[in-house]
PDB file of N, CA, C and O in Angstrom:
ATOM      1  N   UNK A   1     107.926 158.002 163.797  1.00  0.00           N
ATOM      2  CA  UNK A   1     109.078 157.583 164.559  1.00  0.00           C
ATOM      3  C   UNK A   1     108.662 157.414 165.891  1.00  0.00           C
ATOM      4  O   UNK A   1     107.889 158.216 166.416  1.00  0.00           O
ATOM      5  N   UNK A   2     109.197 156.253 166.585  1.00  0.00           N
ATOM      6  CA  UNK A   2     108.947 156.000 168.065  1.00  0.00           C
ATOM      7  C   UNK A   2     109.723 156.876 168.846  1.00  0.00           C
ATOM      8  O   UNK A   2     110.824 157.266 168.457  1.00  0.00           O
ATOM      9  N   UNK A   3     109.127 157.280 170.138  1.00  0.00           N
ATOM     10  CA  UNK A   3     109.845 158.025 171.145  1.00  0.00           C
ATOM     11  C   UNK A   3     111.305 157.585 171.381  1.00  0.00           C
ATOM     12  O   UNK A   3     112.195 158.409 171.591  1.00  0.00           O
ATOM     13  N   UNK A   4     111.533 156.141 171.333  1.00  0.00           N
ATOM     14  CA  UNK A   4     112.820 155.684 171.633  1.00  0.00           C
ATOM     15  C   UNK A   4     113.858 155.863 170.345  1.00  0.00           C
ATOM     16  O   UNK A   4     115.074 155.956 170.512  1.00  0.00           O
ATOM     17  N   UNK A   5     113.260 155.896 169.121  1.00  0.00           N
ATOM     18  CA  UNK A   5     114.153 156.391 168.193  1.00  0.00           C
ATOM     19  C   UNK A   5     114.398 157.899 168.166  1.00  0.00           C
ATOM     20  O   UNK A   5     115.451 158.358 167.725  1.00  0.00           O
ATOM     21  N   UNK A   6     113.419 158.658 168.641  1.00  0.00           N
ATOM     22  CA  UNK A   6     113.806 160.100 168.917  1.00  0.00           C
ATOM     23  C   UNK A   6     114.897 160.110 169.902  1.00  0.00           C
ATOM     24  O   UNK A   6     115.933 160.690 169.579  1.00  0.00           O
ATOM     25  N   UNK A   7     114.801 159.450 171.272  1.00  0.00           N
ATOM     26  CA  UNK A   7     115.799 159.552 171.935  1.00  0.00           C
ATOM     27  C   UNK A   7     117.230 159.182 171.644  1.00  0.00           C
ATOM     28  O   UNK A   7     118.208 159.736 172.147  1.00  0.00           O
ATOM     29  N   UNK A   8     117.252 158.212 170.800  1.00  0.00           N
ATOM     30  CA  UNK A   8     118.648 157.636 170.218  1.00  0.00           C
ATOM     31  C   UNK A   8     119.027 158.776 169.226  1.00  0.00           C
ATOM     32  O   UNK A   8     120.236 158.977 169.110  1.00  0.00           O
ATOM     33  N   UNK A   9     118.284 159.462 168.580  1.00  0.00           N
ATOM     34  CA  UNK A   9     118.798 160.670 167.403  1.00  0.00           C
ATOM     35  C   UNK A   9     119.278 161.690 168.468  1.00  0.00           C
ATOM     36  O   UNK A   9     120.387 162.181 168.256  1.00  0.00           O
ATOM     37  N   UNK A  10     118.624 162.075 169.559  1.00  0.00           N
ATOM     38  CA  UNK A  10     119.116 163.000 170.722  1.00  0.00           C
ATOM     39  C   UNK A  10     120.689 162.683 171.044  1.00  0.00           C
ATOM     40  O   UNK A  10     121.611 163.498 171.079  1.00  0.00           O
ATOM     41  N   UNK A  11     120.733 161.419 171.245  1.00  0.00           N
ATOM     42  CA  UNK A  11     122.203 160.886 171.618  1.00  0.00           C
ATOM     43  C   UNK A  11     123.226 161.101 170.409  1.00  0.00           C
ATOM     44  O   UNK A  11     124.385 161.469 170.598  1.00  0.00           O
ATOM     45  N   UNK A  12     122.738 160.861 169.271  1.00  0.00           N
ATOM     46  CA  UNK A  12     123.381 161.231 168.107  1.00  0.00           C
ATOM     47  C   UNK A  12     124.048 162.498 167.916  1.00  0.00           C
ATOM     48  O   UNK A  12     125.197 162.691 167.517  1.00  0.00           O
ATOM     49  N   UNK A  13     122.962 163.526 168.335  1.00  0.00           N
ATOM     50  CA  UNK A  13     123.579 165.029 168.144  1.00  0.00           C
ATOM     51  C   UNK A  13     124.097 165.418 169.415  1.00  0.00           C
ATOM     52  O   UNK A  13     124.386 166.612 169.503  1.00  0.00           O
ATOM     53  N   UNK A  14     124.324 164.556 170.632  1.00  0.00           N
ATOM     54  CA  UNK A  14     124.991 164.916 171.776  1.00  0.00           C
ATOM     55  C   UNK A  14     124.067 165.916 172.415  1.00  0.00           C
ATOM     56  O   UNK A  14     124.695 166.808 172.985  1.00  0.00           O
ATOM     57  N   UNK A  15     122.675 166.037 172.491  1.00  0.00           N
ATOM     58  CA  UNK A  15     121.816 166.769 172.974  1.00  0.00           C
ATOM     59  C   UNK A  15     120.776 166.143 174.165  1.00  0.00           C
ATOM     60  O   UNK A  15     120.280 165.030 173.993  1.00  0.00           O
ATOM     61  N   UNK A  16     120.538 166.788 175.158  1.00  0.00           N
ATOM     62  CA  UNK A  16     119.741 166.350 176.081  1.00  0.00           C
ATOM     63  C   UNK A  16     118.215 166.788 175.561  1.00  0.00           C
ATOM     64  O   UNK A  16     118.046 167.633 174.682  1.00  0.00           O
ATOM     65  N   UNK A  17     117.214 166.138 176.187  1.00  0.00           N
ATOM     66  CA  UNK A  17     115.743 166.329 176.099  1.00  0.00           C
ATOM     67  C   UNK A  17     115.447 167.762 176.323  1.00  0.00           C
ATOM     68  O   UNK A  17     114.762 168.441 175.557  1.00  0.00           O
ATOM     69  N   UNK A  18     116.102 168.265 177.616  1.00  0.00           N
ATOM     70  CA  UNK A  18     115.916 169.464 177.807  1.00  0.00           C
ATOM     71  C   UNK A  18     116.452 170.679 176.966  1.00  0.00           C
ATOM     72  O   UNK A  18     115.940 171.785 176.797  1.00  0.00           O
ATOM     73  N   UNK A  19     117.743 170.106 176.441  1.00  0.00           N
ATOM     74  CA  UNK A  19     118.444 171.134 175.460  1.00  0.00           C
ATOM     75  C   UNK A  19     117.698 171.287 174.243  1.00  0.00           C
ATOM     76  O   UNK A  19     117.537 172.407 173.757  1.00  0.00           O
ATOM     77  N   UNK A  20     117.195 170.169 173.673  1.00  0.00           N
ATOM     78  CA  UNK A  20     116.225 170.284 172.476  1.00  0.00           C
ATOM     79  C   UNK A  20     114.989 170.942 172.617  1.00  0.00           C
ATOM     80  O   UNK A  20     114.494 171.553 171.670  1.00  0.00           O
ATOM     81  N   UNK A  21     114.421 170.865 173.778  1.00  0.00           N
ATOM     82  CA  UNK A  21     113.106 171.652 174.019  1.00  0.00           C
ATOM     83  C   UNK A  21     113.371 173.228 174.014  1.00  0.00           C
ATOM     84  O   UNK A  21     112.623 174.108 173.590  1.00  0.00           O
ATOM     85  N   UNK A  22     114.697 173.358 174.624  1.00  0.00           N
ATOM     86  CA  UNK A  22     114.959 174.876 174.669  1.00  0.00           C
ATOM     87  C   UNK A  22     115.243 175.560 173.653  1.00  0.00           C
ATOM     88  O   UNK A  22     114.897 176.731 173.499  1.00  0.00           O
ATOM     89  N   UNK A  23     116.094 174.701 172.627  1.00  0.00           N
ATOM     90  CA  UNK A  23     116.400 175.080 171.297  1.00  0.00           C
ATOM     91  C   UNK A  23     115.218 175.500 170.290  1.00  0.00           C
ATOM     92  O   UNK A  23     115.161 176.459 169.521  1.00  0.00           O
ATOM     93  N   UNK A  24     114.327 174.510 170.534  1.00  0.00           N
ATOM     94  CA  UNK A  24     112.938 174.666 169.587  1.00  0.00           C
ATOM     95  C   UNK A  24     112.066 175.507 170.174  1.00  0.00           C
ATOM     96  O   UNK A  24     111.282 176.082 169.419  1.00  0.00           O
ATOM     97  N   UNK A  25     111.984 175.787 171.637  1.00  0.00           N
ATOM     98  CA  UNK A  25     111.085 176.521 172.159  1.00  0.00           C
ATOM     99  C   UNK A  25     109.819 175.770 172.345  1.00  0.00           C
ATOM    100  O   UNK A  25     108.740 176.284 172.049  1.00  0.00           O
ATOM    101  N   UNK A  26     109.920 174.518 172.849  1.00  0.00           N
ATOM    102  CA  UNK A  26     108.736 173.885 173.352  1.00  0.00           C
ATOM    103  C   UNK A  26     108.771 173.271 174.745  1.00  0.00           C
ATOM    104  O   UNK A  26     109.833 172.983 175.298  1.00  0.00           O
ATOM    105  N   UNK A  27     107.659 173.095 175.254  1.00  0.00           N
ATOM    106  CA  UNK A  27     107.737 172.731 176.658  1.00  0.00           C
ATOM    107  C   UNK A  27     108.341 171.162 176.960  1.00  0.00           C
ATOM    108  O   UNK A  27     107.890 170.188 176.357  1.00  0.00           O
ATOM    109  N   UNK A  28     109.243 171.073 177.809  1.00  0.00           N
ATOM    110  CA  UNK A  28     109.642 169.781 178.214  1.00  0.00           C
ATOM    111  C   UNK A  28     108.771 168.724 178.394  1.00  0.00           C
ATOM    112  O   UNK A  28     109.017 167.561 178.075  1.00  0.00           O
ATOM    113  N   UNK A  29     107.602 169.184 178.979  1.00  0.00           N
ATOM    114  CA  UNK A  29     106.396 168.497 179.354  1.00  0.00           C
ATOM    115  C   UNK A  29     105.651 167.799 178.207  1.00  0.00           C
ATOM    116  O   UNK A  29     105.255 166.637 178.111  1.00  0.00           O
ATOM    117  N   UNK A  30     105.567 168.938 177.290  1.00  0.00           N
ATOM    118  CA  UNK A  30     104.913 168.520 175.809  1.00  0.00           C
ATOM    119  C   UNK A  30     105.625 167.379 175.164  1.00  0.00           C
ATOM    120  O   UNK A  30     104.938 166.465 174.710  1.00  0.00           O
ATOM    121  N   UNK A  31     107.023 167.324 175.064  1.00  0.00           N
ATOM    122  CA  UNK A  31     107.750 166.358 174.443  1.00  0.00           C
ATOM    123  C   UNK A  31     107.652 165.132 175.238  1.00  0.00           C
ATOM    124  O   UNK A  31     107.430 164.050 174.694  1.00  0.00           O
ATOM    125  N   UNK A  32     107.838 165.275 176.742  1.00  0.00           N
ATOM    126  CA  UNK A  32     107.609 164.017 177.430  1.00  0.00           C
ATOM    127  C   UNK A  32     106.376 163.296 177.407  1.00  0.00           C
ATOM    128  O   UNK A  32     106.279 162.187 177.934  1.00  0.00           O
ATOM    129  N   UNK A  33     105.363 163.905 176.783  1.00  0.00           N
ATOM    130  CA  UNK A  33     104.044 163.483 176.727  1.00  0.00           C
ATOM    131  C   UNK A  33     103.893 162.365 175.635  1.00  0.00           C
ATOM    132  O   UNK A  33     102.884 161.660 175.623  1.00  0.00           O
ATOM    133  N   UNK A  34     104.931 162.201 174.690  1.00  0.00           N
ATOM    134  CA  UNK A  34     105.110 161.595 173.469  1.00  0.00           C
ATOM    135  C   UNK A  34     105.588 160.185 174.077  1.00  0.00           C
ATOM    136  O   UNK A  34     105.172 159.166 173.526  1.00  0.00           O
ATOM    137  N   UNK A  35     106.304 160.099 175.009  1.00  0.00           N
ATOM    138  CA  UNK A  35     106.736 158.925 175.729  1.00  0.00           C
ATOM    139  C   UNK A  35     105.535 157.812 175.815  1.00  0.00           C
ATOM    140  O   UNK A  35     105.640 156.674 175.357  1.00  0.00           O
ATOM    141  N   UNK A  36     104.455 158.294 176.433  1.00  0.00           N
ATOM    142  CA  UNK A  36     103.314 157.682 176.955  1.00  0.00           C
ATOM    143  C   UNK A  36     102.522 157.128 175.586  1.00  0.00           C
ATOM    144  O   UNK A  36     101.809 156.125 175.531  1.00  0.00           O
ATOM    145  N   UNK A  37     102.801 157.936 174.634  1.00  0.00           N
ATOM    146  CA  UNK A  37     101.939 157.717 173.106  1.00  0.00           C
ATOM    147  C   UNK A  37     102.730 156.728 172.333  1.00  0.00           C
ATOM    148  O   UNK A  37     102.250 156.062 171.416  1.00  0.00           O
ATOM    149  N   UNK A  38     104.152 156.649 172.799  1.00  0.00           N
ATOM    150  CA  UNK A  38     105.202 155.667 172.059  1.00  0.00           C
ATOM    151  C   UNK A  38     105.767 156.319 170.734  1.00  0.00           C
ATOM    152  O   UNK A  38     106.695 155.748 170.161  1.00  0.00           O
ATOM    153  N   UNK A  39     105.253 157.471 170.234  1.00  0.00           N
ATOM    154  CA  UNK A  39     105.837 158.112 169.054  1.00  0.00           C
ATOM    155  C   UNK A  39     105.684 159.562 169.067  1.00  0.00           C
ATOM    156  O   UNK A  39     104.852 160.141 169.766  1.00  0.00           O
ATOM    157  N   UNK A  40     106.466 160.111 168.313  1.00  0.00           N
ATOM    158  CA  UNK A  40     106.495 161.701 168.273  1.00  0.00           C
ATOM    159  C   UNK A  40     105.804 162.201 166.954  1.00  0.00           C
ATOM    160  O   UNK A  40     105.768 161.472 165.963  1.00  0.00           O
ATOM    161  N   UNK A  41     105.309 163.340 166.961  1.00  0.00           N
ATOM    162  CA  UNK A  41     104.513 163.879 165.726  1.00  0.00           C
ATOM    163  C   UNK A  41     105.561 163.908 164.604  1.00  0.00           C
ATOM    164  O   UNK A  41     106.761 163.759 164.834  1.00  0.00           O
ATOM    165  N   UNK A  42     105.043 164.110 163.363  1.00  0.00           N
ATOM    166  CA  UNK A  42     105.845 164.235 162.231  1.00  0.00           C
ATOM    167  C   UNK A  42     106.726 165.426 162.289  1.00  0.00           C
ATOM    168  O   UNK A  42     107.890 165.253 161.926  1.00  0.00           O
ATOM    169  N   UNK A  43     106.372 166.583 162.678  1.00  0.00           N
ATOM    170  CA  UNK A  43     107.172 167.600 162.677  1.00  0.00           C
ATOM    171  C   UNK A  43     108.370 167.409 163.438  1.00  0.00           C
ATOM    172  O   UNK A  43     109.459 167.682 162.931  1.00  0.00           O
ATOM    173  N   UNK A  44     108.257 166.868 164.865  1.00  0.00           N
ATOM    174  CA  UNK A  44     109.145 166.544 165.665  1.00  0.00           C
ATOM    175  C   UNK A  44     110.222 165.638 164.880  1.00  0.00           C
ATOM    176  O   UNK A  44     111.405 165.922 164.695  1.00  0.00           O
ATOM    177  N   UNK A  45     109.559 164.520 164.475  1.00  0.00           N
ATOM    178  CA  UNK A  45     110.578 163.323 163.688  1.00  0.00           C
ATOM    179  C   UNK A  45     111.254 164.145 162.633  1.00  0.00           C
ATOM    180  O   UNK A  45     112.451 163.975 162.400  1.00  0.00           O
ATOM    181  N   UNK A  46     110.607 164.943 162.048  1.00  0.00           N
ATOM    182  CA  UNK A  46     111.340 165.782 160.747  1.00  0.00           C
ATOM    183  C   UNK A  46     112.714 166.641 161.220  1.00  0.00           C
ATOM    184  O   UNK A  46     113.841 166.486 160.749  1.00  0.00           O
ATOM    185  N   UNK A  47     112.318 167.583 162.273  1.00  0.00           N
ATOM    186  CA  UNK A  47     113.352 168.241 162.764  1.00  0.00           C
ATOM    187  C   UNK A  47     114.451 167.516 163.349  1.00  0.00           C
ATOM    188  O   UNK A  47     115.578 167.906 163.043  1.00  0.00           O
ATOM    189  N   UNK A  48     114.330 166.460 164.191  1.00  0.00           N
ATOM    190  CA  UNK A  48     115.319 165.710 164.756  1.00  0.00           C
ATOM    191  C   UNK A  48     116.113 165.089 163.595  1.00  0.00           C
ATOM    192  O   UNK A  48     117.340 165.165 163.653  1.00  0.00           O
ATOM    193  N   UNK A  49     115.501 164.452 162.494  1.00  0.00           N
ATOM    194  CA  UNK A  49     116.197 163.880 161.510  1.00  0.00           C
ATOM    195  C   UNK A  49     117.153 164.896 160.647  1.00  0.00           C
ATOM    196  O   UNK A  49     118.247 164.596 160.169  1.00  0.00           O
ATOM    197  N   UNK A  50     116.528 166.102 160.558  1.00  0.00           N
ATOM    198  CA  UNK A  50     117.428 167.177 159.961  1.00  0.00           C
ATOM    199  C   UNK A  50     118.537 167.524 160.783  1.00  0.00           C
ATOM    200  O   UNK A  50     119.643 167.734 160.285  1.00  0.00           O
ATOM    201  N   UNK A  51     118.288 167.612 162.210  1.00  0.00           N
ATOM    202  CA  UNK A  51     119.453 168.024 163.083  1.00  0.00           C
ATOM    203  C   UNK A  51     120.486 166.840 162.986  1.00  0.00           C
ATOM    204  O   UNK A  51     121.660 167.174 163.146  1.00  0.00           O
ATOM    205  N   UNK A  52     120.230 165.495 162.748  1.00  0.00           N
ATOM    206  CA  UNK A  52     121.104 164.446 162.892  1.00  0.00           C
ATOM    207  C   UNK A  52     121.898 164.642 161.807  1.00  0.00           C
ATOM    208  O   UNK A  52     123.112 164.692 162.007  1.00  0.00           O
ATOM    209  N   UNK A  53     121.323 164.808 160.288  1.00  0.00           N
ATOM    210  CA  UNK A  53     121.987 165.067 159.059  1.00  0.00           C
ATOM    211  C   UNK A  53     122.883 166.210 159.120  1.00  0.00           C
ATOM    212  O   UNK A  53     124.023 166.066 158.679  1.00  0.00           O
ATOM    213  N   UNK A  54     122.497 167.402 159.642  1.00  0.00           N
ATOM    214  CA  UNK A  54     123.269 168.352 159.706  1.00  0.00           C
ATOM    215  C   UNK A  54     124.505 168.323 160.759  1.00  0.00           C
ATOM    216  O   UNK A  54     125.555 168.936 160.566  1.00  0.00           O
ATOM    217  N   UNK A  55     124.267 167.625 161.759  1.00  0.00           N
ATOM    218  CA  UNK A  55     125.417 167.255 162.681  1.00  0.00           C
ATOM    219  C   UNK A  55     126.357 166.453 162.164  1.00  0.00           C
ATOM    220  O   UNK A  55     127.547 166.724 162.319  1.00  0.00           O
ATOM    221  N   UNK A  56     125.911 165.263 161.422  1.00  0.00           N
ATOM    222  CA  UNK A  56     126.900 164.573 160.634  1.00  0.00           C
ATOM    223  C   UNK A  56     127.736 165.101 159.598  1.00  0.00           C
ATOM    224  O   UNK A  56     128.696 164.509 159.106  1.00  0.00           O
ATOM    225  N   UNK A  57     127.315 166.277 159.281  1.00  0.00           N
ATOM    226  CA  UNK A  57     127.856 167.071 158.037  1.00  0.00           C
ATOM    227  C   UNK A  57     128.529 168.196 158.857  1.00  0.00           C
ATOM    228  O   UNK A  57     128.964 169.158 158.225  1.00  0.00           O
ATOM    229  N   UNK A  58     128.637 168.173 159.996  1.00  0.00           N
ATOM    230  CA  UNK A  58     129.600 169.186 160.911  1.00  0.00           C
ATOM    231  C   UNK A  58     128.718 170.671 160.607  1.00  0.00           C
ATOM    232  O   UNK A  58     129.313 171.732 160.415  1.00  0.00           O
ATOM    233  N   UNK A  59     127.467 170.575 160.598  1.00  0.00           N
ATOM    234  CA  UNK A  59     127.098 172.020 160.349  1.00  0.00           C
ATOM    235  C   UNK A  59     126.595 172.371 161.864  1.00  0.00           C
ATOM    236  O   UNK A  59     126.061 171.532 162.590  1.00  0.00           O
ATOM    237  N   UNK A  60     126.823 173.641 162.218  1.00  0.00           N
ATOM    238  CA  UNK A  60     126.416 174.111 163.583  1.00  0.00           C
ATOM    239  C   UNK A  60     124.759 174.350 163.323  1.00  0.00           C
ATOM    240  O   UNK A  60     124.411 175.444 162.877  1.00  0.00           O
ATOM    241  N   UNK A  61     123.979 173.555 163.542  1.00  0.00           N
ATOM    242  CA  UNK A  61     122.554 173.836 163.415  1.00  0.00           C
ATOM    243  C   UNK A  61     122.083 174.737 164.624  1.00  0.00           C
ATOM    244  O   UNK A  61     121.212 175.595 164.483  1.00  0.00           O
ATOM    245  N   UNK A  62     122.695 174.492 165.775  1.00  0.00           N
ATOM    246  CA  UNK A  62     122.014 175.249 167.164  1.00  0.00           C
ATOM    247  C   UNK A  62     122.052 176.708 166.652  1.00  0.00           C
ATOM    248  O   UNK A  62     121.005 177.354 166.609  1.00  0.00           O
ATOM    249  N   UNK A  63     123.240 177.248 166.259  1.00  0.00           N
ATOM    250  CA  UNK A  63     123.272 178.718 165.981  1.00  0.00           C
ATOM    251  C   UNK A  63     122.207 178.990 164.843  1.00  0.00           C
ATOM    252  O   UNK A  63     121.589 180.051 164.924  1.00  0.00           O
ATOM    253  N   UNK A  64     121.956 178.208 163.881  1.00  0.00           N
ATOM    254  CA  UNK A  64     120.914 178.214 162.702  1.00  0.00           C
ATOM    255  C   UNK A  64     119.507 178.546 163.516  1.00  0.00           C
ATOM    256  O   UNK A  64     118.766 179.482 163.217  1.00  0.00           O
ATOM    257  N   UNK A  65     119.326 177.820 164.357  1.00  0.00           N
ATOM    258  CA  UNK A  65     118.062 177.619 164.945  1.00  0.00           C
ATOM    259  C   UNK A  65     117.868 178.707 165.696  1.00  0.00           C
ATOM    260  O   UNK A  65     116.830 179.336 165.486  1.00  0.00           O
ATOM    261  N   UNK A  66     118.862 179.222 166.807  1.00  0.00           N
ATOM    262  CA  UNK A  66     118.759 180.473 167.573  1.00  0.00           C
ATOM    263  C   UNK A  66     118.897 181.441 166.857  1.00  0.00           C
ATOM    264  O   UNK A  66     118.454 182.407 167.478  1.00  0.00           O
ATOM    265  N   UNK A  67     119.434 181.878 165.443  1.00  0.00           N
ATOM    266  CA  UNK A  67     119.071 183.023 164.736  1.00  0.00           C
ATOM    267  C   UNK A  67     117.638 183.230 164.461  1.00  0.00           C
ATOM    268  O   UNK A  67     117.175 184.328 164.151  1.00  0.00           O
ATOM    269  N   UNK A  68     116.975 182.192 164.576  1.00  0.00           N
ATOM    270  CA  UNK A  68     115.442 182.356 164.168  1.00  0.00           C
ATOM    271  C   UNK A  68     114.626 183.068 165.183  1.00  0.00           C
ATOM    272  O   UNK A  68     113.524 183.545 164.913  1.00  0.00           O
ATOM    273  N   UNK A  69     115.244 183.139 166.486  1.00  0.00           N
ATOM    274  CA  UNK A  69     114.658 183.970 167.423  1.00  0.00           C
ATOM    275  C   UNK A  69     113.256 183.461 167.782  1.00  0.00           C
ATOM    276  O   UNK A  69     112.355 184.278 167.977  1.00  0.00           O
ATOM    277  N   UNK A  70     113.040 182.149 167.876  1.00  0.00           N
ATOM    278  CA  UNK A  70     111.994 181.495 168.107  1.00  0.00           C
ATOM    279  C   UNK A  70     111.453 182.094 169.637  1.00  0.00           C
ATOM    280  O   UNK A  70     112.172 182.505 170.548  1.00  0.00           O
ATOM    281  N   UNK A  71     109.954 182.006 169.612  1.00  0.00           N
ATOM    282  CA  UNK A  71     109.174 182.349 170.789  1.00  0.00           C
ATOM    283  C   UNK A  71     108.691 181.125 171.513  1.00  0.00           C
ATOM    284  O   UNK A  71     108.067 180.349 170.789  1.00  0.00           O
ATOM    285  N   UNK A  72     108.820 180.788 172.688  1.00  0.00           N
ATOM    286  CA  UNK A  72     108.144 180.052 173.515  1.00  0.00           C
ATOM    287  C   UNK A  72     106.516 180.313 173.585  1.00  0.00           C
ATOM    288  O   UNK A  72     106.089 181.434 173.857  1.00  0.00           O
ATOM    289  N   UNK A  73     105.738 179.326 173.351  1.00  0.00           N
ATOM    290  CA  UNK A  73     104.398 179.855 173.596  1.00  0.00           C
ATOM    291  C   UNK A  73     104.005 179.509 174.848  1.00  0.00           C
ATOM    292  O   UNK A  73     104.354 178.423 175.310  1.00  0.00           O
ATOM    293  N   UNK A  74     103.220 180.390 175.573  1.00  0.00           N
ATOM    294  CA  UNK A  74     102.733 180.193 176.889  1.00  0.00           C
ATOM    295  C   UNK A  74     101.138 179.957 177.067  1.00  0.00           C
ATOM    296  O   UNK A  74     100.346 180.573 176.354  1.00  0.00           O
ATOM    297  N   UNK A  75     100.802 179.239 177.836  1.00  0.00           N
ATOM    298  CA  UNK A  75      99.169 179.181 177.866  1.00  0.00           C
ATOM    299  C   UNK A  75      98.874 180.335 178.870  1.00  0.00           C
ATOM    300  O   UNK A  75      99.551 180.707 179.828  1.00  0.00           O
ATOM    301  N   UNK A  76      97.711 180.793 178.410  1.00  0.00           N
ATOM    302  CA  UNK A  76      97.149 181.954 179.297  1.00  0.00           C
ATOM    303  C   UNK A  76      96.102 181.447 180.311  1.00  0.00           C
ATOM    304  O   UNK A  76      94.926 181.431 179.948  1.00  0.00           O
ATOM    305  N   UNK A  77      96.426 181.035 181.540  1.00  0.00           N
ATOM    306  CA  UNK A  77      95.376 180.454 182.328  1.00  0.00           C
ATOM    307  C   UNK A  77      94.171 181.255 182.701  1.00  0.00           C
ATOM    308  O   UNK A  77      94.010 182.422 182.345  1.00  0.00           O
ATOM    309  N   UNK A  78      93.433 180.655 183.347  1.00  0.00           N
ATOM    310  CA  UNK A  78      92.129 181.152 183.971  1.00  0.00           C
ATOM    311  C   UNK A  78      91.069 181.551 182.800  1.00  0.00           C
ATOM    312  O   UNK A  78      91.192 181.297 181.601  1.00  0.00           O
ATOM    313  N   UNK A  79      90.128 182.154 183.360  1.00  0.00           N
ATOM    314  CA  UNK A  79      88.939 182.603 182.526  1.00  0.00           C
ATOM    315  C   UNK A  79      89.152 184.032 182.224  1.00  0.00           C
ATOM    316  O   UNK A  79      89.793 184.657 183.069  1.00  0.00           O
ATOM    317  N   UNK A  80      88.762 184.632 181.241  1.00  0.00           N
ATOM    318  CA  UNK A  80      88.801 186.160 180.700  1.00  0.00           C
ATOM    319  C   UNK A  80      87.716 186.797 181.604  1.00  0.00           C
ATOM    320  O   UNK A  80      86.615 186.302 181.846  1.00  0.00           O
ATOM    321  N   UNK A  81      88.073 187.660 181.941  1.00  0.00           N
ATOM    322  CA  UNK A  81      87.020 188.689 182.753  1.00  0.00           C
ATOM    323  C   UNK A  81      86.054 189.457 181.583  1.00  0.00           C
ATOM    324  O   UNK A  81      86.620 189.945 180.604  1.00  0.00           O
ATOM    325  N   UNK A  82      84.766 189.534 181.700  1.00  0.00           N
ATOM    326  CA  UNK A  82      83.828 190.047 180.844  1.00  0.00           C
ATOM    327  C   UNK A  82      83.257 191.076 181.647  1.00  0.00           C
ATOM    328  O   UNK A  82      82.985 190.860 182.828  1.00  0.00           O
ATOM    329  N   UNK A  83      83.028 192.310 181.037  1.00  0.00           N
ATOM    330  CA  UNK A  83      82.263 193.339 181.651  1.00  0.00           C
ATOM    331  C   UNK A  83      80.703 193.055 181.185  1.00  0.00           C
ATOM    332  O   UNK A  83      80.210 193.157 180.062  1.00  0.00           O
ATOM    333  N   UNK A  84      80.133 192.686 182.364  1.00  0.00           N
ATOM    334  CA  UNK A  84      78.640 192.449 182.235  1.00  0.00           C
ATOM    335  C   UNK A  84      77.743 193.647 182.804  1.00  0.00           C
ATOM    336  O   UNK A  84      77.767 194.042 183.969  1.00  0.00           O
ATOM    337  N   UNK A  85      77.049 194.090 181.900  1.00  0.00           N
ATOM    338  CA  UNK A  85      76.272 195.366 182.314  1.00  0.00           C
ATOM    339  C   UNK A  85      74.670 194.934 181.900  1.00  0.00           C
ATOM    340  O   UNK A  85      73.747 195.726 182.093  1.00  0.00           O
TER     341      UNK A  85
END
């Protein structure tokens, strides 16, 4: 799926990119990086396609996803300290 198709699907479900990122607990920068590549990964394409189908059938997918209690992954920066003896 192209990034443009992805953005059109966001419009279909009346959601912003930051809202989508917050819902699925991924970094906004991560999704924005796919704009340069021109396409989104298969997993993101599958998720947004399902969201569109659920929205078209008046299913409140947002609550379903929030009930999963997803956690945002964070990078642990810097070098780990090692005890050198």
